[in-house]
C-alpha positions as CSV (number, residue, x, y, z in Angstrom):
1,M,22.9,-64.6,-49.0
2,T,24.7,-67.9,-49.4
3,E,27.0,-68.7,-46.4
4,Q,30.7,-68.7,-46.9
5,T,32.3,-72.2,-46.9
6,A,35.8,-73.0,-48.0
7,E,34.6,-74.9,-50.9
8,N,32.6,-71.4,-52.3
9,F,35.2,-69.2,-50.9
10,I,36.4,-66.2,-53.4
11,P,39.2,-64.3,-52.0
12,Q,39.4,-60.9,-52.3
13,H,43.3,-60.8,-51.8
14,M,46.1,-62.7,-53.5
15,I,48.8,-62.5,-51.1
16,A,52.4,-64.0,-51.4
17,F,55.1,-64.8,-48.6
18,I,58.7,-64.2,-49.8
19,I,61.8,-65.4,-48.0
20,D,64.9,-64.3,-49.3
21,N,63.4,-62.6,-52.5
22,V,61.6,-66.3,-53.6
23,V,58.0,-66.7,-53.5
24,E,57.5,-69.4,-51.0
25,E,53.4,-69.2,-50.7
26,V,50.8,-67.4,-52.1
27,I,47.1,-67.4,-50.5
28,G,44.1,-66.0,-51.0
29,I,42.4,-63.9,-48.4
30,D,39.4,-61.9,-47.2
31,D,40.0,-58.0,-46.8
32,R,40.0,-58.3,-43.0
33,L,43.2,-60.8,-43.0
34,A,44.7,-58.9,-45.7
35,A,44.6,-55.7,-43.9
36,V,46.5,-57.3,-40.3
37,L,49.2,-59.4,-42.6
38,L,49.8,-56.1,-45.0
39,S,50.3,-54.0,-41.8
40,N,53.8,-55.1,-40.9
41,P,52.7,-57.3,-38.2
42,T,54.6,-59.0,-35.1
43,I,54.3,-62.5,-35.8
44,V,54.4,-65.0,-32.7
45,D,54.0,-68.8,-32.2
46,V,51.3,-69.0,-29.8
47,S,51.4,-72.8,-29.3
48,G,50.0,-73.9,-25.8
49,I,49.6,-70.3,-25.0
50,P,45.8,-69.4,-24.0
51,V,46.0,-66.0,-26.2
52,T,42.6,-64.4,-27.8
53,N,42.3,-61.3,-29.7
54,G,42.6,-58.1,-27.8
55,H,45.5,-59.8,-25.5
56,I,48.4,-57.2,-25.4
57,Y,51.6,-58.6,-26.2
58,N,54.9,-57.1,-24.4
59,P,57.8,-57.8,-26.8
60,E,60.4,-57.1,-23.9
61,D,59.4,-60.3,-21.8
62,K,57.3,-61.7,-24.7
63,T,54.4,-62.3,-22.8
64,F,50.5,-61.9,-23.2
65,S,48.0,-60.2,-20.9
66,S,44.2,-59.2,-21.3
67,V,43.1,-55.6,-21.2
68,I,41.7,-55.0,-17.4
69,G,38.7,-52.0,-17.8
């Protein structure tokens, strides 16, 4: 099996970002990212915030917490 790199990436989906009915960006992505982006996600700028996959977002106070279990 060939390792997937940016040079040999073949997108499974082409996604258009549309703002005010104008296509602003079109990107090729894999199945997983397509499922995430097409599920109507909440998008939050987390620059400078230590967040990783699995954290829980509280939209009321705009904070993140980790799952304790």
